[in-house]
C-alpha positions, 0 to 999 in steps of 0.5 A: 467525466468522473469526479474523484477526491484525493484525501489525506489526514494531517501531514507535516509538510502540508504545502509539499503534499498539496502540490503533489495532490494537485499534480495527481489531479493534473495527471487524472485530467491529462491522461484519463480525462477525469476531473478531480478536486483535492480535499484535505481532511485535518484530522488524525482520528479515523472515525472522524475522517470516515464520517467526513468523507461519508458525508460528502462522498455522494457528490463524487464518482470516485474517491482516491485516498492518498498517503494515509499511513498503515494501518489506518488506510486499511480501516478507512478504505474498507469502511468507506467501500462498505458505506459508499456506493462509489469506487474507493481507491487507495493509491499507496495500496493499489497503485503501487502494488499493481505497478510493482506486480507488473514489474515482478511478473515481467522479471519472472518471465524474463528469467524463466522463473517459477513463482512457486519456488521464488524466494521474495523479500519485501522491505516495508510493511506499510500500505504498499508493502502489505498490498504487494505481499498480498498480490504476490501471494495471490499470483502464486508465491508460497507464504513460506517463500515471502519474507516481509520486513519492517523497521523492526526486521523480519515479520515472523510468527510470534513477534510482538514488537510493532505488530498489527493484524495486517502484519500478523497475516504475513508472519512466517516461521523463520529464524531470520530476524534482520533484513540482511538475514532475510536476503540470504537465499532470496531471489527477489527484493522489493523495496517499499521503505525509506531510501538507503534501507539497504 
């Protein structure tokens, strides 16, 4: 058996979070025969979080980071991968992105659509949205055909409000500024934001 740790920074609904983590642990055990231990780290400081996990990480066979907000999740995962000699997996980035990409590939196949000419709108520029956008581009989508949106609208070149280096990487040259405008001419919509965003 491989052990894993489910990890989270401080959250508002701790009881709900702990129940969800325990369900994930049960799924690991039931479906892939991996034992897991849920560990909650009560800090919002990225460096403290990384240090805590680095200190105990040697005791485990893998780490599953859960529900850590962007951009902290990118920094945490990257540094833990560099510091630990075990797999580090962030479910919001990799799990959601892989499942979404599988559905996307199937949709392309069923509609006989070429990814290079497919126009895609991704709503939600958190961990899942950024990871999905990156995988879709690696699959062959052209940068200019993928519009990423967040709560401030389209992520376009030159935008300053609410930006970070991960969003900046996916900023496109466009006059579109709102999610509604991004839909114009789009072939695919991937919703990774809050409910009722559309």
